[in-house]
N, C-alpha and C positions, 0 to 999 in steps of 0.2 A: 262415597265409596272410595277405599284406598286402592292404589295401584298395585298390580301383582308384584310380589316380592317385597312389599312394605314391611317394616318391623313394627310390632306393637306389643304392649304388655297384655297378659291375659292371666286369669286365675287358673292355677293347676288344680284340678279336682282332687288329686291324690294328696294335697297338702294345703297349708295355709299361706305359702309364700307366692310372691309374684314370680312368674316365669318369663324370662326375657327372650327376645329374638325368635318369636314364632312368625313364620312366613304366612302370607296369604296368596292362594292361587284362585284365579277366576277362570271359568271356562264352561263348556257344555259337555254333558255325559255322552260319550260316543258308544260306550258298551258297558253292560252290567255283567261282570264276570261271575260274581256270587253274591247272594244275599240270604241272610237268615231272617225269616218273617217274625220270629218270636222276639229276638232282642235287637233287631235293626242292624246287625253288623253286615257290611258290604265291601266288596272289592270292585272298583270301578275303573274304567278308562276315561280320562277327562281330557278333552281337547282344550288346551289352554289358550289364552289370548295371543301368545306369540306363535301359535301354530303347532307346538309340540304336543304329543299325546303322552300323558303321564298316568301311572297307576296310583289310585287314591284308595286308602283303606281306612276303616273306622266305622263308628256307629252312625249310619246314614239310612234311616228307614225309608222304604218306599222309593228308592231311586228309579229314575225312568230315563231312557235315552231321549236326548234332546233337552233335558232339563238343565238350566243354568245354575251353577253353584259358585259361591265364594267360600272357600275352605281355608280355615286357619289351622296350622299344624307345623310339623317339622319333617325333614327328610330322614330316611333310615335306609340301610342296606340289608335286605333279606338274603339269607344263605342260599335260597333256591330261586327267588324271583328277582333278585337284584334291587335296584334303587326304587323306593316307593315313598309316597307322601302319606304320613300318618295324620289323619284329621282329628282335632281336638274339638273344634267348634265350626259351625258353618251357617251360612245364610243361603236361602234357596229362592230362586227367581223362576217363575213359570215362563215357558217360551212365548215369544211375542209375535213373530211372523208366522204366516201360513205354513211355510215349509217346516219351521221348527215345530209347530204344533202338530203337523201331520206325523213327523218323526216320533214326537212324544207320544201321541195316541196309538201309533202303530206298534209300539213296543208292548201293548196290552197292559199298560199301567192302570187303566180304568177297567174294572171287571165289566164284561159285556161288550167291550169294543176291540175289534181285531183290525188288521190293516185295511181290509176292503171297506168296513163300515166307517173306519177313520177317514178314508178317502172321501166317502159320500158326505160325511159331516162337515169336513173342512171346505169341500166344494160348495157347500150351502151357506156356511157362515164365515169362512175366511178368517181374518185376524180377530174376529170377535167370538170365535168358537168357544173359547174357555169361559169368557164372560157369560155367554148364553148357558153354558153347562152349570155354572155356579148359581146364576141369578134368575134364569128363565128356563129351567130344564125341560118344561113341557113343550117348548118350541122345537125340541129335538124331534118331536113326532112329525114335523114337517118333512123329515128326511124319509124317503122310501124305505120300508123295512123296520121302522121303529114305531111301535105302538106307544099310547100314552103311558101305559103301565111300564114299559121298558124305559121310556124317557124319564119317568120318575125314579126308577131304580138307578139308572146312570147318574142322574143329578145327585142322589143321596150318596152314592159311592164317591163321586168327585168331591162333594162337600166334606166328606169324612177325611179325604186326603188333604184338602185345603186346610181343615182344622188342625190336622196333625202338623202340617208344615208351619202354620202360624204359631202353634205352641212350641215347636222346636226352635224357631227364630227367637221367641220370647225367652226361652231357656238359655239360648246361646248369648243373648244380650246381657243376661244376668249370670253368666259363667256357670250355668248348670248343665250337666252332661245330657247328651241326646237320648241315651238309653232310659234315663229317668222321665224324659218327655213321653217316651213310648209307653211306659208303665202308667204314667199319669193319664194320658189320653184314653188308655184301655179302661181305666177306672171311672173317669168322670166325663169322657166324651167332649162335646162342643162346649160344655159349661166349665171346663177345667180352668181356663184363664180367669174367668169371672170369679170362680170360687177361690182361686189363689190370690187374687187381689183382695178378696174379702178376708181371707185367712191363709197366709203363706205356710203356716205350720201344718196344714193338711198334707204336706209332703212327708210328714213323719208318721202318717197313719199306716196301719198294717197293709202290706201289699206294696207300699212305696218305700218306707223305711229309710229315707235319706238321712245322712249324718246331721246331727243337731247343728254343728258349727256352720255347715254350708247353708242349711235352711235359715239359720239365724242371720247370716250375712245377707241373704236373699231378702229376708223380711225387712231388715234395716234399710236396704236400698229401696224398698217400696214405701219406706216412710214410717215403719212401725217403731214407736218409741221404746226406750229401754225398759220402762215400767208398764208398758201396754198389757192390759189383762190377757190378751191372747198369748203374748210372749211368756208371761209368768205361768199361765196354765200349761203351755207347751213344755216349759222347763220342769214342772212338777211331773208331768207324765214321762218326760224323758228320763228323769232320775229314777223313777220306779222301773221303767223298762231296762234302763242300763243296769240296774242292780239285779235284774233277773239273771244276767250273765255271771254274776258273782254267786248265784244260787239262792238269793233271797226271795221268798214268796211274798213278803210285805216289808215295810220299813216302819220303825217307830215314828210317830208323827213329828216329834221334836227333831229327830235326825233328818227326816225328809225336808223339814223347813229350813234347817241350817244349811243342808247341802244345796238346795235350790237357790237360796239367797246368795250363797257363795258363787254358784255357777253363773248367775245372771248379774251379779253385783247390784242387787236390789235390797230393800228392807224386808225384814221378816214379816212385818204386818201385811205387806203385799202378797207374800206367799200364803199366809193364813187365809186371806180373802180368796185367793185363787183356789185353794183346797176346798173352801166353802162352797164356791160356785160349781166346782167339779163334783162335789158330793150331791149337790141339788140336781145336777144334771145326770146323775147315776153313772158318772164316768170314773168315780172312785168309790170305795167302801170303807168306812170307819168302823172299827170294833175295839172292844176291850179284851186284852189277852194278858193273863197273869197280872192284872192291875195296870197295864200300860196301853195307852191309846195307840193303835196301829192303823196304818193305811195300806189297802190292797188295791190293785187293779182288779176290776170285776171278774175277769175270767180266772185269775188266780184264786179269788175268794170262792168262786163257784166250784173250782177244782178241789180245793182243800175241803170245803164243807160236804160236797158230794162224796168225795173218797171216804170221809169220816162215816157218813150214813151208810154207804154201801159196804164198807169193811165190816161194820158192826152188824149189818143185815146178814152178810154171809156167815160171820162168826156165830150168830144166833140161831142159825139153821143147822140142825143136826139130822143124821140119818140113822135109821135103825141098824143095829149090827147084823150084817148079813148071816144067814144060816151057815153054820160050819166054818166060822171065820178062822179059828185056830187051824183047822185042816187045810183051808185055802192058803194060809201063811206058810204052813209046812210044805205044801206043794210048791209054792213059789220058791222057797229056800232050796228044795230038792232039785228043781229044774235049773236053778242058777248055780247050784253047787256052792252055795255060800251059807255059813253058819252065822246067822244074824246076831249081833249083840243086842243087849236089852234096849239101848237107845234106838238102834235101827228097827227093831221089831216094833217099838212104841210108835215110830213114825209111820210105818207101814200100816199098823192097826188103826191109828188115828185118821189116816187118809181114807179109810173105808167109811168112817162115820161123820167126819167133820165137814162143815160147809166151807170153812177157811182153815188152812194150816200153813204156818210159817216154818220153814226148815232152814236152820243156819248152822254154819260150822266152818272152820278153817281147812286148809289143805290136809289130805290124809285121814279125814275123819268119816269118809264114806258117803258123801252126798250123792255121788254118781250111783253107788251101789243101792242107796235108798230109792232114787229116782227109778231105776230099773225095776226094783221090787214093787213099787207102787204101780208102775205101768202094768206089770204082769198081773198083779192082784185086781186092778180095775178092769183089765181085759177079761180076766176070769168072771168078774161080775157083769160082763157084757156092757160095759160103760164106754162110750166113745170119748177119747181124750184128744185134746189139741195141745201141741207143744210150742212154745215161743221163747224168744229171747230178744233183748233190745237191739242187737246189731246182727249184721249178716254173718260175721265170723263167729259170734257166739251161737247163732242158730246152727250153723254148719257143725260146730263142735258138739252141740247138743244131739244133732242127728247122728254123729260119729259115735258117741258113747251110749246112746240108747237104741240105735237101729231103727228109730221111728222118725217120720218126717217132722221137721221143725222149721218154723219160719220166723222172720222178724215180727215184732208186734205190729209195725206199720203194715206189713204185707198181710198179716192175719186179719187186720181190720179193714183191709182193701183201701188203703189211703190213696187219694187222688188229688188232682189240682183242678179247681174250677177254671175254665179257660177264659171266662169273662172277667173275673177278679183277680186271678192268679193266687188265690188263697187255697190252703189245703183243706180237705174235708175227708171224713172216713164214711165209707159206705155202711159199715157195720155200727149199729148204735141200738138204742132201746127198741126202736121201730123195726129194726132189721138185725136181730141179735145173732151171735155165733150159734151154729148148730153143734152143740157139744154137751156131754154130761159133766165133763171136768176140763178145766184149763190149767195147764202147768206152765209157770214162767220161771226160767233160770236167769241167773245173773241180775237179780233184782236190785242190787246196789247201784246199777247204772240207770235205773228207771226214775225219771223225775216226776213231780206230782201232776203235771199236765198230761203226760203220757199214761200215767196210772188212771187218771180221770177217764180218758177216752176208752181205755181198756175195760174198766169196770162197767161203763155205760153199755158196752157190747155183750156182756156175759149175762145170760138170762138168770133171773132170781131163782133161787132154789136149786142151783147147780153147785158144783164144787170148784174151789179155787185154791191151788197150792203154789205158793211162792217160795223160791229157793235162792239163797244168796249168802254173801259174806259181807257183813256191814263194815269190816275193817279195810275193805277195798276202797279205792277212791270214790268219792261221792259223784252223783250225776253231773253232767255238764249243765243241764238245765236247772230250774228252780226247784228247791225243796230237797229233802233226803228221806222220801217216804218209808223205805224199807227200815232204815235205822230208827225213824220215829215209831214205826209200828212195834219194833222190838223193844224199844226203850219205854213205850207206854205200859207194857206188861199186861195189856188188856185183851190180847188176841191169842188164840191157841197156837202154841210154839213148841217145837222140838229143837233143842240146842245140843248139837253134836260136839263132844269135848274129847272123846277117846281117839287117840292116834293109833291106828292099827299097825300090827307088827311089821307088815311088809312096808308100810309108809315110813316106819321109823328107820329103815335102812336108807332112806333118801335124805341126804343132807339138804337138798332143796326144801323138803318138807319141814325138817327139824329146824333149819335156820329161819324159815319164814315164821314159825311159831316163836322162835327166840326173839326175832325182830318185833313181832307183835307184842311181846311181853316187855319190850324196852331193853332187851339184852343183846349184846354184841354178837353178831353171827360168827360161827366158826369159820375162820379164814385160812387156816393153816393146813387143811387136809389136802393131800395130793392124789388120793386114790378114789375119790367119790365122784358124785355128779355135780359138785359145787366147788368152784376154784376161784381164788383171788389172785390177780396178777398185778403186782405193784409197779407203777410208773410215776415218775416224778415231773413230767412236763407234758404239755398238751401234744406236742409233736410226737413223743414216744407212745402216748396213749393211742393217738390216731394210727401210728405206724403198726402198733400191735394189733389193733382191731382189724386193720386192713389184712395183716398177715393171717390172723385167725380165720377170716372169712374166705380168703383166696386160696390158701395152701394148707395151713396147719390142721384145721378141723376136717376139711375134706379128705386130707391124706391120712391123718392119724386116727380120726374118729369115724370116718365113713360118712360124714354129714355133709351133703352138697350145700353150696352157698344159698340156693333158693329155700333151704330149710333152716337157715340161720337168720334170726332177727336181731339187729342192733337196736338197743334202746338207750335213750338219754333223758334225763329230767327236763332238759331245756332245748329250745330251738336255736338259741343264739350262742355265740362264742365258738372257740376253736373246737370244742368237743360237743357242740350243739348239733341238732339234726341237719340243719342246713349245710354246715361244713362237712359233716360225715357223709351226707348223701352225695355231695360233689366228689368226694374222695372215693367212695365206694363205687359210684357210677363209673369213674375213670378206671378203677381196678377190675370191676366185674363185667362191665359192658363198654369197653373203649370205643372211640370213634372208628368207623370203618366205611370205605366207599360203598359197601353193600347195605349199610344201615342209614335210612333217612332220619332227619332230625327236624325238630320244631322248637323254636324259642318261645317262651311265654312268661312274661314277668321276670322273676329271678331264676326261673328254671329253663334248662334245656332238656327237652324230652327226646329220647332216641329209641328206635325200634329195639326191643328186647328189654327195655327198662322195666323194673318192678315199680308200680305206682299205686297210689291209694286214693280212693274217693273220699273227700273231706266234708261233704255235706249230703243230705238226702235229696235225691232227685227222683221224683215219682214218674217222670215222663220219658226218661231214656229207654229206648226200645232195646231189648236183648233177644237173643235166640240161643237155644242150646247148640253147642258145638256140633253135635251129631244131627242137628236139624229136627230133633224129635218134638221140640216145644218152642214156644216164644212167649214173651211177656214184657212188662215194663217195670222200671224201678231199679236203680243202683243206689246203695245206701252208704251213709257215713262209716268209714272203717273198712269197706270192701277193698281188697287188694287184688290186683291183676297185673298182667304182663302186656306191654304194648306189642301187638302182633304186626301192625302195619300202620305206617303214615303215608297218606295219600295227599301230596301237595296240590295237585290239580283239583281234587274234590274238596280240599280244605277239611279232611276228616282224619280221624285216628281210631283204629280199631284195637280194642283192649279185650283180653280174655280173662274173665274172672272165674276161676276154677273151671266149671263145665259150661259157662255162658260167654258169649262175646257180644260187645256192644260198640256201636259207632258213635263217636264224639265229633261234633264239628269244632273247628278251632276256637270258636267263641266260648266254648264250654270248658276250656282247659284251665280256667280258674277254679274249677272243682276238683282238680287233681294235684297231687304232690308226689315227688319221689318217695319211695317206701323202702329203700335199702336200710335206712335208719328212721325211726319214729319216736315220738315222745312216749313216755310211759302212759300218759293219759290216753293217747290214741290206741295203745295196745290193749286196753282193758277189755275183757270179754273174749280175748283171743288166747290161743295156746300154741307154742311153737316148740319144735323138737329141740332147738338150741337157742339160748338167749345170751347175748353179750351186752352187759350194762356198763355204760361209761360213767364212772364216778369221779367227778371233778368239782371244782368250785362253782358256786352259783347262788342264786337267790335263796334266802332262808325259807321263802314260800314253797320253793320246788325241792329243796333238800330236806324232805320230811320222811317221817316213819312210814306214812301210808304210801308214799311214792315207792320207797324201797320195798315194802311188803308186796305191793302190787307187782313190781318188776320181778321179784323172785318167783311169784306164783304164776308167772306167764311161761315158765320153762317146764317142759315135760320130761326131757332126758338130761339136759346139761345146762348149767348156768355158769357164766364166767363174768366176774366183775374185774374191770380193768381201770386202774387209777390209784387214788390215794386212800389209805386206810383211815386217814383222819376224816375224809369226807363220808365214808361208811359210818363212822362213829357219830358224826354230826347228824346224819340221817336218822340213825337209830334212836338217838336222844330227843330229836325234835318231834315231839308228839303233838304239837300245836296244830289245831285244825281251824281253819277260818270259820268262825261262828256263822251259821246260816239262820236267818230269821224265818222259821217255819212254825206253823201252828198245828200240825196234824197230831203230834204227840199230846198236846194239851187238850185238843178237841176230843180225842179218843178217850182220854181220862175223865174229862168233864161229862161226856155223854154216858159214861158208865157209873156216874154217881147216883146215889138213891134219889128218886124223884125225877130223874131224867126220862 
């Protein structure tokens, strides 16, 4: 054991480089200030060997007063709490003496033991108490008040904690983070260490999902050879999972072999053998598509094939035309005060008789008008409709334009998390379907093939499904592009809206969106419309103008308050990326104040009054209506709120999302980002009163036509582009889209061939 204050090298989990000069503190826990039972984060008081009491923070699951720790980390200064020691790795030593053991057990660290019972147990077994609890728990029945059943339960609880500690020490020795140990133990229990020795790459399984590089280092430290079959199989699976993030549902086999061989620096023959073994074990699926051998992960293959069957089933089911349909449609038109075009009337009419209907069109073509007409018609037919959209913001907008309740697809399907495995599941499925006659989904371009799969599973056969979207918007973040594939297959009932209505033609936002979509340069010289271009020739002047527009010019001249202005950028990085813009706008719109509490986390400083965005789905966060009328769980990717309160003592942050408020503990702040500025990708599905788009240099991948088109269509009343005209031209001309390997289009076409 190294002395307190010694310097040693340690792997930094956030990167691949060695981090020097980490200090080691050793001492006993004197108090547990805070602990999060889910992720293991804790704030402790540690009485060090030199007699000083210091604050230690970090992932330290199941801490207990009296427990001995050797903590490796570094000192930092907290704005509210002062100097504290941030733990990166730790080793744990159970208390040895009777006094230490009594203090330890009296802290209620072991379920079923309080201070009084702890005293009786230690009086009976003394320094051997913990050995008895671990190895001979039934002897605890020798203590008055403890039955054999309770003795057994105490022993099981204590062994669980011992197992967790052993796994944490094992992970620390191999420079793996403690929070990964928590997830691993939850998944594998006492068998975790044995299983990892047998196959270290289990750490990449669903629910753990550790980075491949870190797991690969760990495996090599355990003696796994570079061409070990376990390593090559893990590399193949990693490549397929990694490419899901690029939107691919599968990879051609030759590309998968080449990419894996390059990743692992192994021969292609070894990769081919690994694919063969994984196919035999049903961990991969091989198929021929368009004459090419392709490889799927099983769940993606199941998603694509199920979606194909289900969509064709819905499309093949038609309903008799309701009696007096023409009269019903006239009644709908009269009530809405709208004279429907031929395209719109066709869509409403087909909704009455079709099992599946796709509705697509650009801005100003009347998709919202049709939705309202369909809802009115189906209501007159006494059919129950459910409305959904992929994100919370899109669902809120759908509610606003229809006047009907809409929810996210995840909430509609009652998504939840299995507390034992940490995996997501959906309550609604074939065995517990949705109770509806028709399901209508808006913003379908954002729906990936896995989400479509679970949605289709939950809709009863023989009901209606109406899917609405614009395929020229950005594709889904997840794998596949099912809405585009459905439309391009030309095998499903579809209404394509092409007519731009007279009122929409007065909007330069609408007309420029269509120009960009056709590859034509938008009109940038108008000074009297809802679309403005403001040329600036440096990053500094772009940022300065955006700040002035948000703080004074638009609020003063247009009457648009800052909270109704959304700044967008194609990129996160750079001088006009969202990271820099957020810092600038936070300083301008919500400056520091003695009355406003703050909390630093990673690269961000959160302050009371800040606008923030949830960046991943969290199905467990509790929320309640601000008026106290209801409560529920789940905050979703893209939800935007305002920080109402930061409580340093409780280590919590209260955020108001529209009419709901939710409490986050400080360990959950990695799920939040400032939202004064956001990427165009993050804005998809939302609509804002005013949008300011930063147009500056960047990656060709991000300076694309679909990015520009999506940004323009986010604005309801006003769009301002700030930057370089040349950048707008580049984006307009860059129609390249990253090719996604998806099979849904081909499958729909093949299934509709004669003889299928």
